[in-house]
BABA-723605 format. One record per residue (C-alpha): residue in one letter; x, y, z. Coordinates in steps of 0.5 Angstrom, whole numbers, padded with zeros to 4 digits, always signed. Each point is the difference from the previous one (the first is absolute). Layout:
<sites>
aXYZ
...
</sites>
This chain:
<sites>
m+0193+0184+0024
s-0001+0007+0003
v+0004+0002+0007
d+0000+0006+0004
l+0004+0004+0005
v+0000+0002+0007
g+0005+0002+0005
e+0004-0004+0005
c-0004+0001+0005
d-0006-0001+0004
l-0005+0002-0005
c-0007-0003+0000
w-0005-0001-0006
c+0000+0005-0005
a+0007+0002+0000
t+0002+0002-0007
t+0006+0004+0000
p+0006-0001+0003
c+0002+0002+0007
a+0006+0006-0001
r+0004-0004+0006
a+0000-0006-0003
e+0008-0003-0002
r-0004-0004-0005
a-0007-0002-0002
y-0005-0007+0001
v-0003-0001-0008
l-0007-0004+0003
i-0002-0005-0004
g-0007-0004-0001
d+0003-0007+0000
t+0002-0005+0005
d+0002-0005-0006
v+0008+0000+0002
v+0001-0004-0006
r-0004+0005-0005
v+0003+0006+0003
e+0007-0002-0001
q-0002-0003-0007
q-0003+0008-0002
l+0007+0003+0004
r+0005-0004-0004
r-0004+0001-0007
g+0000+0008+0001
g-0008+0000+0002
l+0000+0004+0007
a+0001+0008-0003
c+0004+0005+0005
p-0006+0004+0003
s+0005+0006+0000
c+0002+0000-0008
g-0004-0006-0002
a+0007-0003-0003
g+0000-0008+0002
l+0002-0003+0007
t+0005-0005+0000
p+0002-0005+0005
w+0005+0003+0006
g+0000-0005+0006
h-0005-0001+0005
g-0002+0005+0006
r+0001-0002+0008
p-0004-0006+0002
r-0007+0002+0004
e-0005-0003+0003
v-0007+0002+0000
r-0005-0002+0005
g-0007-0002-0003
d-0007-0002+0003
l+0000-0005+0005
g+0007-0001+0002
a+0003-0002-0007
r+0006+0003-0002
l+0002+0002-0007
f+0008+0000-0002
l+0001+0004-0005
r+0007+0002-0004
p-0002+0006-0005
r+0003+0001-0007
r+0005+0005-0001
t+0000+0003-0006
r+0003+0005-0004
c-0002+0005-0006
s+0003-0001-0006
g+0000+0007-0002
c+0001+0005+0006
r+0003-0005+0004
v-0004+0001+0007
t-0001-0007+0003
h-0007-0002+0003
v-0003-0005+0004
l-0005-0004-0002
l-0006-0002+0005
a-0007-0004-0001
e-0006+0004+0002
l-0001-0005+0006
v+0006+0004+0003
v-0001+0007+0003
p+0007+0004-0001
q+0003+0001+0007
r-0005-0004+0004
m+0001-0007+0003
d-0007-0002-0001
a-0004-0002-0006
t-0005+0004-0004
e-0006-0004+0002
v+0002+0001+0007
i+0001+0008+0000
g-0006-0001-0004
a-0004-0004+0005
g+0002+0005+0005
l-0002+0006-0004
e-0008-0003-0001
i+0000-0001+0007
a+0002+0007+0002
a-0006+0002-0005
l-0004-0003+0004
g+0002+0004+0006
m+0004-0004+0004
g+0006+0003+0004
h+0007-0003-0002
r+0000-0004+0006
a-0006-0004-0002
i+0003-0002-0007
a+0007-0002+0002
a-0003-0005+0004
p-0004-0005-0004
l+0006+0002-0006
g+0006-0002+0005
r+0003+0006+0000
v+0003+0005+0005
d-0004+0006+0001
g+0006+0005-0003
t+0000-0003-0006
v-0007+0001-0001
c+0001+0007+0002
g+0004+0000-0006
w-0004-0002-0005
l-0006+0004+0002
r+0004+0006+0000
r+0003+0000-0006
f-0006-0002-0004
r-0004+0006+0004
l+0005+0005-0003
r-0002-0003-0007
a-0007-0002+0000
e-0003+0006-0003
e+0005-0001-0006
v-0001-0007+0000
r-0008+0001+0000
r+0001+0005-0006
h+0004-0005-0004
f-0004-0006+0001
t-0006+0004-0002
v+0003+0002-0007
v+0001-0008-0001
l-0007-0001+0002
v-0003+0005-0005
a+0005-0003-0005
v-0001-0008+0001
a-0008+0001+0002
d-0006+0000-0006
d-0004+0003+0005
p+0004+0002+0006
v-0003+0000+0007
m+0004+0004+0005
p+0000-0002+0007
d-0003+0004+0005
a+0004+0005+0005
a+0002-0005+0005
g+0002+0005+0006
s+0007+0001-0001
p+0005+0001-0005
l+0003-0007+0001
s-0007-0003+0000
d-0002+0003-0006
a+0007-0001-0004
v-0001-0008+0003
s-0006-0001-0003
t+0002+0004-0007
v+0005-0005-0001
a-0005-0006+0001
a-0005+0003-0004
a+0006+0001-0006
h+0002-0007+0001
r-0007-0003-0001
a-0001+0005-0006
a+0007-0004-0003
s-0002-0006+0002
t-0007+0001-0004
r+0003+0002-0006
w+0006-0005+0000
p-0002-0007+0003
d+0007-0002+0001
m+0000+0006+0006
h-0004-0004+0005
t+0007-0004+0001
v+0003+0006+0002
s-0002+0003+0006
r-0001+0007+0002
w+0006+0002+0003
e+0004-0004-0005
f-0004+0005-0005
a+0001+0005+0003
g+0008-0001+0000
r-0002+0000-0008
a-0005+0005-0002
e+0003+0006-0003
d-0003+0000-0007
f-0006-0004-0002
k-0002+0003-0005
s+0003-0005-0005
s+0000-0007+0002
e+0007+0000+0001
t+0002-0001+0008
v+0004+0006+0002
v+0004-0001+0007
m-0001+0005+0005
l+0001+0000+0008
</sites>
């Protein structure tokens, strides 16, 4: 399984380098099966994103609660690991979790899609059952990265589609980024049918390199 490194701060999609302020890093993995991940970890199947050496078990991170859709509560205790080479510690997170966010990837993605339709943060917060400030944080962070996200998923779209069709301009950088993520997800689903079982925002958390059949995790 491939992994990618992001810093321990409130990064959004497409974060591919460690944060300079992070004291440790999250390793994001494209698998929510705890048993399978544990098996891979114990047999050296997960590599350190810094030096490539095998990751080894190193206890657990603090328990955390992630707010899902429709009032669902997800209780997680992330696995902590240590690199057998450089000795740096990492925390494993599944694609449904955004580092330093209390809300699941799907919920934040739904908010971004509503924002792409031109709705304001109050109109987004109400149906999602979130306070205004929380939604403002999502939108502010994504807008800072919107052009980077659009460019990245344009590359993904071209890499995976036999005849890529670029989405029309949507009227704002945020809307353009959201529509490009959706187009890349459709192209990936056409190429790999199993991708139909993965939502577009879980896909956004995975998609770093679709030039091969392997899924590389990225968020």
